[in-house]
TORKOL-4160 file (C-alpha; in steps of 0.2 Angstrom, whole numbers, padded with zeros to 4 digits, m for minus):
436
<pt num="1" X="0308" Y="0449" Z="0428"/>
<pt num="2" X="0317" Y="0463" Z="0419"/>
<pt num="3" X="0331" Y="0462" Z="0406"/>
<pt num="4" X="0346" Y="0472" Z="0401"/>
<pt num="5" X="0340" Y="0482" Z="0386"/>
<pt num="6" X="0356" Y="0492" Z="0381"/>
<pt num="7" X="0373" Y="0497" Z="0386"/>
<pt num="8" X="0382" Y="0513" Z="0382"/>
<pt num="9" X="0401" Y="0516" Z="0383"/>
<pt num="10" X="0410" Y="0532" Z="0382"/>
<pt num="11" X="0428" Y="0536" Z="0380"/>
<pt num="12" X="0429" Y="0550" Z="0393"/>
<pt num="13" X="0444" Y="0561" Z="0395"/>
<pt num="14" X="0449" Y="0577" Z="0404"/>
<pt num="15" X="0464" Y="0588" Z="0399"/>
<pt num="16" X="0472" Y="0588" Z="0416"/>
<pt num="17" X="0490" Y="0588" Z="0408"/>
<pt num="18" X="0487" Y="0606" Z="0405"/>
<pt num="19" X="0489" Y="0610" Z="0423"/>
<pt num="20" X="0501" Y="0595" Z="0427"/>
<pt num="21" X="0488" Y="0588" Z="0439"/>
<pt num="22" X="0493" Y="0570" Z="0442"/>
<pt num="23" X="0511" Y="0572" Z="0436"/>
<pt num="24" X="0524" Y="0561" Z="0444"/>
<pt num="25" X="0540" Y="0553" Z="0440"/>
<pt num="26" X="0533" Y="0540" Z="0428"/>
<pt num="27" X="0518" Y="0550" Z="0421"/>
<pt num="28" X="0523" Y="0567" Z="0418"/>
<pt num="29" X="0508" Y="0573" Z="0407"/>
<pt num="30" X="0492" Y="0563" Z="0412"/>
<pt num="31" X="0475" Y="0567" Z="0405"/>
<pt num="32" X="0463" Y="0559" Z="0418"/>
<pt num="33" X="0451" Y="0547" Z="0408"/>
<pt num="34" X="0438" Y="0534" Z="0411"/>
<pt num="35" X="0431" Y="0520" Z="0400"/>
<pt num="36" X="0413" Y="0523" Z="0406"/>
<pt num="37" X="0399" Y="0511" Z="0405"/>
<pt num="38" X="0380" Y="0513" Z="0407"/>
<pt num="39" X="0369" Y="0497" Z="0409"/>
<pt num="40" X="0351" Y="0501" Z="0406"/>
<pt num="41" X="0336" Y="0489" Z="0409"/>
<pt num="42" X="0318" Y="0488" Z="0404"/>
<pt num="43" X="0312" Y="0490" Z="0422"/>
<pt num="44" X="0300" Y="0503" Z="0426"/>
<pt num="45" X="0310" Y="0509" Z="0441"/>
<pt num="46" X="0322" Y="0518" Z="0428"/>
<pt num="47" X="0338" Y="0513" Z="0437"/>
<pt num="48" X="0354" Y="0511" Z="0428"/>
<pt num="49" X="0371" Y="0503" Z="0433"/>
<pt num="50" X="0386" Y="0514" Z="0430"/>
<pt num="51" X="0404" Y="0509" Z="0431"/>
<pt num="52" X="0421" Y="0513" Z="0423"/>
<pt num="53" X="0439" Y="0510" Z="0422"/>
<pt num="54" X="0452" Y="0524" Z="0426"/>
<pt num="55" X="0466" Y="0527" Z="0414"/>
<pt num="56" X="0477" Y="0543" Z="0410"/>
<pt num="57" X="0474" Y="0546" Z="0392"/>
<pt num="58" X="0481" Y="0537" Z="0377"/>
<pt num="59" X="0474" Y="0519" Z="0377"/>
<pt num="60" X="0458" Y="0524" Z="0385"/>
<pt num="61" X="0450" Y="0520" Z="0368"/>
<pt num="62" X="0457" Y="0502" Z="0369"/>
<pt num="63" X="0450" Y="0500" Z="0387"/>
<pt num="64" X="0433" Y="0507" Z="0381"/>
<pt num="65" X="0432" Y="0494" Z="0367"/>
<pt num="66" X="0436" Y="0480" Z="0379"/>
<pt num="67" X="0422" Y="0486" Z="0391"/>
<pt num="68" X="0410" Y="0487" Z="0376"/>
<pt num="69" X="0414" Y="0469" Z="0370"/>
<pt num="70" X="0411" Y="0462" Z="0387"/>
<pt num="71" X="0395" Y="0472" Z="0392"/>
<pt num="72" X="0387" Y="0469" Z="0375"/>
<pt num="73" X="0385" Y="0450" Z="0380"/>
<pt num="74" X="0373" Y="0455" Z="0394"/>
<pt num="75" X="0360" Y="0463" Z="0382"/>
<pt num="76" X="0344" Y="0453" Z="0383"/>
<pt num="77" X="0349" Y="0444" Z="0399"/>
<pt num="78" X="0337" Y="0444" Z="0414"/>
<pt num="79" X="0343" Y="0456" Z="0428"/>
<pt num="80" X="0337" Y="0448" Z="0444"/>
<pt num="81" X="0347" Y="0431" Z="0442"/>
<pt num="82" X="0363" Y="0441" Z="0440"/>
<pt num="83" X="0360" Y="0453" Z="0455"/>
<pt num="84" X="0355" Y="0438" Z="0466"/>
<pt num="85" X="0371" Y="0429" Z="0462"/>
<pt num="86" X="0385" Y="0442" Z="0460"/>
<pt num="87" X="0398" Y="0429" Z="0465"/>
<pt num="88" X="0392" Y="0418" Z="0451"/>
<pt num="89" X="0391" Y="0432" Z="0439"/>
<pt num="90" X="0409" Y="0437" Z="0443"/>
<pt num="91" X="0415" Y="0419" Z="0441"/>
<pt num="92" X="0406" Y="0418" Z="0424"/>
<pt num="93" X="0415" Y="0434" Z="0417"/>
<pt num="94" X="0432" Y="0430" Z="0425"/>
<pt num="95" X="0432" Y="0412" Z="0420"/>
<pt num="96" X="0427" Y="0415" Z="0402"/>
<pt num="97" X="0441" Y="0404" Z="0393"/>
<pt num="98" X="0443" Y="0416" Z="0378"/>
<pt num="99" X="0445" Y="0432" Z="0389"/>
<pt num="100" X="0457" Y="0422" Z="0401"/>
<pt num="101" X="0468" Y="0419" Z="0387"/>
<pt num="102" X="0471" Y="0438" Z="0386"/>
<pt num="103" X="0477" Y="0438" Z="0404"/>
<pt num="104" X="0473" Y="0427" Z="0413"/>
<pt num="105" X="0465" Y="0439" Z="0426"/>
<pt num="106" X="0475" Y="0454" Z="0422"/>
<pt num="107" X="0477" Y="0468" Z="0410"/>
<pt num="108" X="0464" Y="0477" Z="0399"/>
<pt num="109" X="0451" Y="0463" Z="0399"/>
<pt num="110" X="0452" Y="0460" Z="0418"/>
<pt num="111" X="0450" Y="0479" Z="0421"/>
<pt num="112" X="0435" Y="0479" Z="0409"/>
<pt num="113" X="0427" Y="0465" Z="0418"/>
<pt num="114" X="0429" Y="0476" Z="0434"/>
<pt num="115" X="0419" Y="0490" Z="0425"/>
<pt num="116" X="0405" Y="0478" Z="0421"/>
<pt num="117" X="0405" Y="0470" Z="0438"/>
<pt num="118" X="0405" Y="0487" Z="0447"/>
<pt num="119" X="0391" Y="0494" Z="0436"/>
<pt num="120" X="0380" Y="0479" Z="0441"/>
<pt num="121" X="0384" Y="0482" Z="0459"/>
<pt num="122" X="0379" Y="0500" Z="0457"/>
<pt num="123" X="0362" Y="0494" Z="0450"/>
<pt num="124" X="0360" Y="0482" Z="0464"/>
<pt num="125" X="0363" Y="0495" Z="0477"/>
<pt num="126" X="0351" Y="0507" Z="0468"/>
<pt num="127" X="0337" Y="0494" Z="0468"/>
<pt num="128" X="0340" Y="0491" Z="0486"/>
<pt num="129" X="0339" Y="0510" Z="0490"/>
<pt num="130" X="0356" Y="0509" Z="0499"/>
<pt num="131" X="0374" Y="0516" Z="0496"/>
<pt num="132" X="0385" Y="0501" Z="0492"/>
<pt num="133" X="0395" Y="0501" Z="0508"/>
<pt num="134" X="0379" Y="0499" Z="0518"/>
<pt num="135" X="0372" Y="0486" Z="0506"/>
<pt num="136" X="0388" Y="0475" Z="0508"/>
<pt num="137" X="0389" Y="0478" Z="0527"/>
<pt num="138" X="0371" Y="0471" Z="0529"/>
<pt num="139" X="0376" Y="0454" Z="0521"/>
<pt num="140" X="0379" Y="0439" Z="0531"/>
<pt num="141" X="0397" Y="0431" Z="0532"/>
<pt num="142" X="0391" Y="0417" Z="0521"/>
<pt num="143" X="0384" Y="0429" Z="0508"/>
<pt num="144" X="0400" Y="0439" Z="0508"/>
<pt num="145" X="0410" Y="0423" Z="0506"/>
<pt num="146" X="0399" Y="0417" Z="0491"/>
<pt num="147" X="0406" Y="0433" Z="0482"/>
<pt num="148" X="0424" Y="0427" Z="0482"/>
<pt num="149" X="0434" Y="0415" Z="0472"/>
<pt num="150" X="0446" Y="0406" Z="0484"/>
<pt num="151" X="0455" Y="0397" Z="0470"/>
<pt num="152" X="0474" Y="0402" Z="0471"/>
<pt num="153" X="0471" Y="0409" Z="0488"/>
<pt num="154" X="0469" Y="0394" Z="0500"/>
<pt num="155" X="0488" Y="0391" Z="0502"/>
<pt num="156" X="0487" Y="0407" Z="0512"/>
<pt num="157" X="0469" Y="0410" Z="0517"/>
<pt num="158" X="0456" Y="0397" Z="0516"/>
<pt num="159" X="0437" Y="0400" Z="0516"/>
<pt num="160" X="0436" Y="0395" Z="0534"/>
<pt num="161" X="0450" Y="0408" Z="0538"/>
<pt num="162" X="0440" Y="0421" Z="0529"/>
<pt num="163" X="0424" Y="0415" Z="0538"/>
<pt num="164" X="0432" Y="0417" Z="0555"/>
<pt num="165" X="0437" Y="0435" Z="0551"/>
<pt num="166" X="0419" Y="0440" Z="0546"/>
<pt num="167" X="0411" Y="0431" Z="0561"/>
<pt num="168" X="0423" Y="0439" Z="0572"/>
<pt num="169" X="0418" Y="0456" Z="0565"/>
<pt num="170" X="0399" Y="0453" Z="0565"/>
<pt num="171" X="0395" Y="0458" Z="0583"/>
<pt num="172" X="0396" Y="0477" Z="0584"/>
<pt num="173" X="0392" Y="0481" Z="0566"/>
<pt num="174" X="0378" Y="0493" Z="0570"/>
<pt num="175" X="0389" Y="0502" Z="0583"/>
<pt num="176" X="0403" Y="0504" Z="0570"/>
<pt num="177" X="0390" Y="0511" Z="0557"/>
<pt num="178" X="0385" Y="0524" Z="0570"/>
<pt num="179" X="0403" Y="0528" Z="0573"/>
<pt num="180" X="0406" Y="0530" Z="0555"/>
<pt num="181" X="0392" Y="0542" Z="0553"/>
<pt num="182" X="0398" Y="0552" Z="0568"/>
<pt num="183" X="0416" Y="0553" Z="0565"/>
<pt num="184" X="0419" Y="0549" Z="0547"/>
<pt num="185" X="0434" Y="0540" Z="0540"/>
<pt num="186" X="0452" Y="0548" Z="0540"/>
<pt num="187" X="0457" Y="0555" Z="0523"/>
<pt num="188" X="0475" Y="0560" Z="0518"/>
<pt num="189" X="0478" Y="0572" Z="0503"/>
<pt num="190" X="0490" Y="0570" Z="0488"/>
<pt num="191" X="0485" Y="0587" Z="0482"/>
<pt num="192" X="0501" Y="0596" Z="0487"/>
<pt num="193" X="0513" Y="0584" Z="0480"/>
<pt num="194" X="0513" Y="0583" Z="0461"/>
<pt num="195" X="0530" Y="0584" Z="0453"/>
<pt num="196" X="0525" Y="0597" Z="0441"/>
<pt num="197" X="0521" Y="0610" Z="0454"/>
<pt num="198" X="0533" Y="0624" Z="0459"/>
<pt num="199" X="0540" Y="0625" Z="0477"/>
<pt num="200" X="0529" Y="0640" Z="0480"/>
<pt num="201" X="0513" Y="0630" Z="0475"/>
<pt num="202" X="0519" Y="0615" Z="0486"/>
<pt num="203" X="0521" Y="0626" Z="0501"/>
<pt num="204" X="0504" Y="0635" Z="0498"/>
<pt num="205" X="0495" Y="0618" Z="0496"/>
<pt num="206" X="0504" Y="0611" Z="0512"/>
<pt num="207" X="0497" Y="0625" Z="0522"/>
<pt num="208" X="0480" Y="0623" Z="0514"/>
<pt num="209" X="0480" Y="0605" Z="0518"/>
<pt num="210" X="0483" Y="0608" Z="0536"/>
<pt num="211" X="0470" Y="0621" Z="0537"/>
<pt num="212" X="0457" Y="0610" Z="0529"/>
<pt num="213" X="0460" Y="0597" Z="0543"/>
<pt num="214" X="0471" Y="0584" Z="0534"/>
<pt num="215" X="0482" Y="0574" Z="0546"/>
<pt num="216" X="0493" Y="0567" Z="0532"/>
<pt num="217" X="0500" Y="0572" Z="0515"/>
<pt num="218" X="0509" Y="0563" Z="0501"/>
<pt num="219" X="0523" Y="0569" Z="0490"/>
<pt num="220" X="0528" Y="0562" Z="0473"/>
<pt num="221" X="0547" Y="0558" Z="0472"/>
<pt num="222" X="0559" Y="0548" Z="0461"/>
<pt num="223" X="0563" Y="0560" Z="0446"/>
<pt num="224" X="0578" Y="0569" Z="0454"/>
<pt num="225" X="0585" Y="0565" Z="0471"/>
<pt num="226" X="0590" Y="0583" Z="0475"/>
<pt num="227" X="0573" Y="0590" Z="0471"/>
<pt num="228" X="0565" Y="0577" Z="0482"/>
<pt num="229" X="0576" Y="0582" Z="0497"/>
<pt num="230" X="0572" Y="0600" Z="0494"/>
<pt num="231" X="0554" Y="0597" Z="0492"/>
<pt num="232" X="0553" Y="0586" Z="0507"/>
<pt num="233" X="0562" Y="0599" Z="0517"/>
<pt num="234" X="0549" Y="0612" Z="0512"/>
<pt num="235" X="0535" Y="0601" Z="0517"/>
<pt num="236" X="0543" Y="0596" Z="0533"/>
<pt num="237" X="0546" Y="0614" Z="0538"/>
<pt num="238" X="0528" Y="0619" Z="0535"/>
<pt num="239" X="0520" Y="0603" Z="0542"/>
<pt num="240" X="0530" Y="0601" Z="0558"/>
<pt num="241" X="0542" Y="0587" Z="0564"/>
<pt num="242" X="0528" Y="0574" Z="0568"/>
<pt num="243" X="0516" Y="0577" Z="0554"/>
<pt num="244" X="0514" Y="0561" Z="0544"/>
<pt num="245" X="0521" Y="0563" Z="0526"/>
<pt num="246" X="0521" Y="0549" Z="0514"/>
<pt num="247" X="0531" Y="0548" Z="0497"/>
<pt num="248" X="0526" Y="0539" Z="0481"/>
<pt num="249" X="0539" Y="0534" Z="0468"/>
<pt num="250" X="0527" Y="0527" Z="0455"/>
<pt num="251" X="0537" Y="0512" Z="0451"/>
<pt num="252" X="0552" Y="0523" Z="0446"/>
<pt num="253" X="0567" Y="0513" Z="0455"/>
<pt num="254" X="0576" Y="0497" Z="0453"/>
<pt num="255" X="0577" Y="0488" Z="0470"/>
<pt num="256" X="0595" Y="0493" Z="0475"/>
<pt num="257" X="0592" Y="0511" Z="0469"/>
<pt num="258" X="0576" Y="0512" Z="0479"/>
<pt num="259" X="0585" Y="0507" Z="0495"/>
<pt num="260" X="0599" Y="0519" Z="0492"/>
<pt num="261" X="0587" Y="0534" Z="0488"/>
<pt num="262" X="0575" Y="0530" Z="0502"/>
<pt num="263" X="0590" Y="0531" Z="0514"/>
<pt num="264" X="0593" Y="0549" Z="0509"/>
<pt num="265" X="0574" Y="0553" Z="0512"/>
<pt num="266" X="0572" Y="0543" Z="0528"/>
<pt num="267" X="0578" Y="0558" Z="0539"/>
<pt num="268" X="0562" Y="0567" Z="0535"/>
<pt num="269" X="0552" Y="0554" Z="0544"/>
<pt num="270" X="0542" Y="0545" Z="0530"/>
<pt num="271" X="0524" Y="0538" Z="0534"/>
<pt num="272" X="0527" Y="0525" Z="0520"/>
<pt num="273" X="0536" Y="0523" Z="0503"/>
<pt num="274" X="0524" Y="0519" Z="0489"/>
<pt num="275" X="0527" Y="0509" Z="0474"/>
<pt num="276" X="0546" Y="0510" Z="0475"/>
<pt num="277" X="0548" Y="0498" Z="0460"/>
<pt num="278" X="0538" Y="0487" Z="0447"/>
<pt num="279" X="0521" Y="0482" Z="0454"/>
<pt num="280" X="0524" Y="0465" Z="0447"/>
<pt num="281" X="0541" Y="0462" Z="0456"/>
<pt num="282" X="0536" Y="0454" Z="0472"/>
<pt num="283" X="0554" Y="0449" Z="0477"/>
<pt num="284" X="0560" Y="0467" Z="0474"/>
<pt num="285" X="0547" Y="0474" Z="0485"/>
<pt num="286" X="0552" Y="0461" Z="0499"/>
<pt num="287" X="0570" Y="0466" Z="0497"/>
<pt num="288" X="0566" Y="0484" Z="0498"/>
<pt num="289" X="0554" Y="0482" Z="0513"/>
<pt num="290" X="0568" Y="0472" Z="0522"/>
<pt num="291" X="0581" Y="0485" Z="0520"/>
<pt num="292" X="0570" Y="0501" Z="0523"/>
<pt num="293" X="0561" Y="0494" Z="0539"/>
<pt num="294" X="0554" Y="0501" Z="0549"/>
<pt num="295" X="0548" Y="0512" Z="0536"/>
<pt num="296" X="0533" Y="0503" Z="0527"/>
<pt num="297" X="0532" Y="0499" Z="0509"/>
<pt num="298" X="0514" Y="0503" Z="0502"/>
<pt num="299" X="0508" Y="0497" Z="0486"/>
<pt num="300" X="0493" Y="0490" Z="0476"/>
<pt num="301" X="0486" Y="0503" Z="0464"/>
<pt num="302" X="0494" Y="0493" Z="0450"/>
<pt num="303" X="0492" Y="0476" Z="0458"/>
<pt num="304" X="0483" Y="0466" Z="0445"/>
<pt num="305" X="0474" Y="0453" Z="0455"/>
<pt num="306" X="0471" Y="0445" Z="0472"/>
<pt num="307" X="0484" Y="0432" Z="0468"/>
<pt num="308" X="0498" Y="0445" Z="0467"/>
<pt num="309" X="0492" Y="0453" Z="0483"/>
<pt num="310" X="0492" Y="0436" Z="0492"/>
<pt num="311" X="0510" Y="0434" Z="0487"/>
<pt num="312" X="0515" Y="0451" Z="0492"/>
<pt num="313" X="0508" Y="0447" Z="0509"/>
<pt num="314" X="0516" Y="0430" Z="0510"/>
<pt num="315" X="0533" Y="0438" Z="0506"/>
<pt num="316" X="0532" Y="0453" Z="0518"/>
<pt num="317" X="0533" Y="0464" Z="0503"/>
<pt num="318" X="0521" Y="0477" Z="0508"/>
<pt num="319" X="0515" Y="0483" Z="0525"/>
<pt num="320" X="0502" Y="0495" Z="0519"/>
<pt num="321" X="0490" Y="0488" Z="0506"/>
<pt num="322" X="0483" Y="0500" Z="0493"/>
<pt num="323" X="0468" Y="0493" Z="0484"/>
<pt num="324" X="0461" Y="0502" Z="0469"/>
<pt num="325" X="0443" Y="0502" Z="0464"/>
<pt num="326" X="0445" Y="0499" Z="0446"/>
<pt num="327" X="0462" Y="0490" Z="0444"/>
<pt num="328" X="0456" Y="0472" Z="0448"/>
<pt num="329" X="0439" Y="0464" Z="0443"/>
<pt num="330" X="0428" Y="0474" Z="0453"/>
<pt num="331" X="0420" Y="0474" Z="0470"/>
<pt num="332" X="0421" Y="0455" Z="0472"/>
<pt num="333" X="0439" Y="0454" Z="0470"/>
<pt num="334" X="0442" Y="0469" Z="0481"/>
<pt num="335" X="0432" Y="0460" Z="0495"/>
<pt num="336" X="0445" Y="0446" Z="0493"/>
<pt num="337" X="0459" Y="0458" Z="0495"/>
<pt num="338" X="0452" Y="0466" Z="0511"/>
<pt num="339" X="0450" Y="0449" Z="0518"/>
<pt num="340" X="0468" Y="0444" Z="0513"/>
<pt num="341" X="0474" Y="0460" Z="0522"/>
<pt num="342" X="0464" Y="0456" Z="0537"/>
<pt num="343" X="0471" Y="0439" Z="0538"/>
<pt num="344" X="0489" Y="0446" Z="0537"/>
<pt num="345" X="0485" Y="0460" Z="0549"/>
<pt num="346" X="0490" Y="0473" Z="0537"/>
<pt num="347" X="0481" Y="0490" Z="0536"/>
<pt num="348" X="0472" Y="0495" Z="0520"/>
<pt num="349" X="0474" Y="0513" Z="0514"/>
<pt num="350" X="0466" Y="0513" Z="0497"/>
<pt num="351" X="0473" Y="0522" Z="0481"/>
<pt num="352" X="0461" Y="0536" Z="0475"/>
<pt num="353" X="0461" Y="0552" Z="0465"/>
<pt num="354" X="0460" Y="0551" Z="0447"/>
<pt num="355" X="0442" Y="0551" Z="0439"/>
<pt num="356" X="0430" Y="0545" Z="0452"/>
<pt num="357" X="0442" Y="0533" Z="0462"/>
<pt num="358" X="0438" Y="0543" Z="0478"/>
<pt num="359" X="0419" Y="0541" Z="0475"/>
<pt num="360" X="0421" Y="0522" Z="0473"/>
<pt num="361" X="0434" Y="0516" Z="0485"/>
<pt num="362" X="0426" Y="0525" Z="0500"/>
<pt num="363" X="0413" Y="0511" Z="0500"/>
<pt num="364" X="0426" Y="0498" Z="0501"/>
<pt num="365" X="0435" Y="0505" Z="0516"/>
<pt num="366" X="0419" Y="0509" Z="0525"/>
<pt num="367" X="0413" Y="0491" Z="0522"/>
<pt num="368" X="0430" Y="0485" Z="0528"/>
<pt num="369" X="0428" Y="0494" Z="0544"/>
<pt num="370" X="0410" Y="0488" Z="0548"/>
<pt num="371" X="0411" Y="0470" Z="0542"/>
<pt num="372" X="0429" Y="0464" Z="0540"/>
<pt num="373" X="0444" Y="0472" Z="0549"/>
<pt num="374" X="0432" Y="0481" Z="0562"/>
<pt num="375" X="0445" Y="0495" Z="0564"/>
<pt num="376" X="0451" Y="0511" Z="0557"/>
<pt num="377" X="0468" Y="0511" Z="0566"/>
<pt num="378" X="0482" Y="0515" Z="0555"/>
<pt num="379" X="0470" Y="0517" Z="0540"/>
<pt num="380" X="0466" Y="0531" Z="0529"/>
<pt num="381" X="0459" Y="0534" Z="0511"/>
<pt num="382" X="0468" Y="0545" Z="0499"/>
<pt num="383" X="0460" Y="0561" Z="0493"/>
<pt num="384" X="0464" Y="0572" Z="0478"/>
<pt num="385" X="0452" Y="0587" Z="0474"/>
<pt num="386" X="0450" Y="0584" Z="0456"/>
<pt num="387" X="0435" Y="0582" Z="0445"/>
<pt num="388" X="0422" Y="0578" Z="0459"/>
<pt num="389" X="0410" Y="0591" Z="0452"/>
<pt num="390" X="0406" Y="0579" Z="0437"/>
<pt num="391" X="0398" Y="0566" Z="0448"/>
<pt num="392" X="0379" Y="0566" Z="0453"/>
<pt num="393" X="0384" Y="0562" Z="0471"/>
<pt num="394" X="0402" Y="0568" Z="0473"/>
<pt num="395" X="0412" Y="0562" Z="0488"/>
<pt num="396" X="0410" Y="0572" Z="0504"/>
<pt num="397" X="0427" Y="0576" Z="0512"/>
<pt num="398" X="0429" Y="0590" Z="0525"/>
<pt num="399" X="0438" Y="0592" Z="0541"/>
<pt num="400" X="0451" Y="0579" Z="0534"/>
<pt num="401" X="0438" Y="0565" Z="0534"/>
<pt num="402" X="0427" Y="0555" Z="0522"/>
<pt num="403" X="0409" Y="0556" Z="0527"/>
<pt num="404" X="0399" Y="0541" Z="0523"/>
<pt num="405" X="0388" Y="0542" Z="0507"/>
<pt num="406" X="0369" Y="0541" Z="0509"/>
<pt num="407" X="0364" Y="0541" Z="0491"/>
<pt num="408" X="0359" Y="0523" Z="0484"/>
<pt num="409" X="0372" Y="0516" Z="0472"/>
<pt num="410" X="0391" Y="0515" Z="0471"/>
<pt num="411" X="0394" Y="0533" Z="0468"/>
<pt num="412" X="0400" Y="0531" Z="0450"/>
<pt num="413" X="0387" Y="0541" Z="0440"/>
<pt num="414" X="0393" Y="0555" Z="0430"/>
<pt num="415" X="0382" Y="0570" Z="0424"/>
<pt num="416" X="0376" Y="0567" Z="0406"/>
<pt num="417" X="0382" Y="0584" Z="0401"/>
<pt num="418" X="0400" Y="0579" Z="0406"/>
<pt num="419" X="0399" Y="0563" Z="0396"/>
<pt num="420" X="0394" Y="0574" Z="0381"/>
<pt num="421" X="0407" Y="0588" Z="0384"/>
<pt num="422" X="0422" Y="0577" Z="0388"/>
<pt num="423" X="0419" Y="0563" Z="0376"/>
<pt num="424" X="0435" Y="0559" Z="0366"/>
<pt num="425" X="0438" Y="0565" Z="0352"/>
<pt num="426" X="0422" Y="0573" Z="0347"/>
<pt num="427" X="0416" Y="0582" Z="0363"/>
<pt num="428" X="0416" Y="0601" Z="0362"/>
<pt num="429" X="0430" Y="0602" Z="0375"/>
<pt num="430" X="0442" Y="0592" Z="0364"/>
<pt num="431" X="0436" Y="0600" Z="0349"/>
<pt num="432" X="0440" Y="0617" Z="0356"/>
<pt num="433" X="0457" Y="0612" Z="0361"/>
<pt num="434" X="0460" Y="0605" Z="0343"/>
<pt num="435" X="0455" Y="0622" Z="0336"/>
<pt num="436" X="0466" Y="0631" Z="0348"/>
């Protein structure tokens, strides 16, 4: 038996606000950040578990401290019992009565649990010598179900419903793995679409996206209607009449305003409208979806738990589910979300970008294809070309496709030099900016 010997937590921030990368109607000056966790053991194999929560600057210190408080409770515990029962470990953390009082199952504490859970999945996959997607895809339906807490879900999807989905997808897993390795998984890019970019930069990046093989782009909208119409006109002229273009309002509108605004954008042919209003307002999303149909509502990057996703699906409030790798409580809860989507026959197109979200969420989509939905129809993964160079195993996106990772683990591990240089506030990158 080995034990968890130490944990290390870093407040990691990148000054992306300087170039307006990530800028949108609600977040005009983000500094992409991560509350970053390393779990070390006394095992001779030297493997560590890495996980993080993505934020955009101020407040990352609060998230970092929450990760530390939860992770420190693991020091001295035996590793193998945790890794052998990841479902039980998830329930132990999420059902902690004192942490639940802060949520329950939402906010800073729930996201911090996700970082800890993901770090242990990273460790488990490294010990197995497999990338996370392949480790999950090798599990039996019963093993997958044991990872999930069905409390609050069974009025929509029971354990038997979920078992039927997994058993239906079990034949053909090997063939789908081979297909994934041969063809990759469709990516779409948000790189052209940040609100802070000039029209010239938007046009150039649209052309580059097409040249790089992407079959869909996304533009940020919601700050100024006339600007949105002009920018969509530029993108549509460059991309052509049938090229899929999605838009993302980042929660900026009230329900009636969203319907009215989208009515002006609809002539450009929208692949979907993302986060049109508050992520907690299920009924407003349902109202918007009803009135903008057949254009789909897409949402989920700020959806705080599986229960809200369940209600969104029950209310026909979204027709594209966008899971996020670090918003909910880790891999386990996102598997529940994938099953909910499969049960509702709704495609999953994950949110990514930020710091490491592409690296993490690709594993979930690939697992979904192999073992849950068994299809890539109407599905794609967001890609933004930011900060990948800081990861030991950066995402491989080329020809408009995500190519399945082969390195053991969950893809979360960041170079030690980066952790030192970009640590906030004392790292040399931030020290130099303070002097300047």
